[in-house]
Residue, then its C-alpha position, 0 to 999 in steps of 0.5 A: v300747358g295748363a295756363n297757356g291752354e286756358a289762355r288759348k281757350h279765352i283768346a278763341t272765345a274772345i275772337e269768336m265773340a268779336d267776330d259775332a259782334r262784328k256780324y251782328s253790328r253789320a246786320e243791325a246797320y243793314l236793318l236800321k238803314t232799311q227801316t230808315d228807308a221805310e220811314a221815308a217811303r211811308k212819308i211819300g204815301a207808300d203802303l208798307t204792310e208787306a215790307r213791315k212784315i218782312l222787316g219783322q222777320a229780319r228783326d227776329a232773325l237778328r235776335k236769333g243770330v241768323y245773319a244770313d236770314v237778316q240780309k235775305h229778309v232786308q233785301l226782300a223788304q227793300v224790293a217790297m218798298r220799291e214796289a210800294k213806292r212805285f205804286a204810290q207814285a203811280e197812284a198820285p196822277i189818278r188822285n189828281a185827275e179824279r179831283e179835277i173830274r169831281k170838281e168839274e162834275r160838281r159844276r155840271t160838266d159832262v165828264s163821262e169820257a174823262f171817267l172812262r179814262l180814269n177807270a181805265a187808269k185804275a184798272a192799269l194800276d191794279a195790273r201794275e202797268y205804271l206807264r199806262v197809268r200815267i198816260l191814261a191819267a193824263e188823258a183823263m185830266e185832259f178830257a176833264r179840261e176840255a169838257a170844262h172849256f166846252r162848258r164855259l164856251s156853252e155858257s158864253l154862247a148862252s149869254l150871247s143869245y141873251d145879249s142878242e135879245d137885249l139888242r133887239k129890245i133897244g131897237a138895234d139891228a142884231t142880224e149880223f150879231d145873230l149870224h156870228v153867234k150861230d156860227a159860234q154855236 
């Protein structure tokens, strides 16, 4: 009874320690995988402030040995990371459209309609309407391109008006040319 009882206590303790080590290892692996996913999300530009805070709570729960809380916090962090990635991916078309609009604005192109669409896209992003964000950002980009095209046409027509004056200076009949320019305008 004495030696056998002592051995049984040691065996029970060893089994309990092995089970605890298995649970710890599983929870730690789950946490490390999520931290790796967080690093990948950070590289694509996602704002992981909320997810990092939740992962900190998961690390604390792991240190305390509360493995169910580790799993709960990791799952919450994964949800926060997915949302942050979706937000970052929806924000990219807005940045691209804004860059194009600013470029055309520096060229003195009228991009007021494009700015309206861009502002609507930003409002949709704040409301987390990601599909609408992409549609409005694409429309803003298209309006900027149309405005640029219109600006180039206007510049070309102005150049043609000068060509008409040059034709008159050299003594050529520019009436038909003027009619075509007028039609183009």
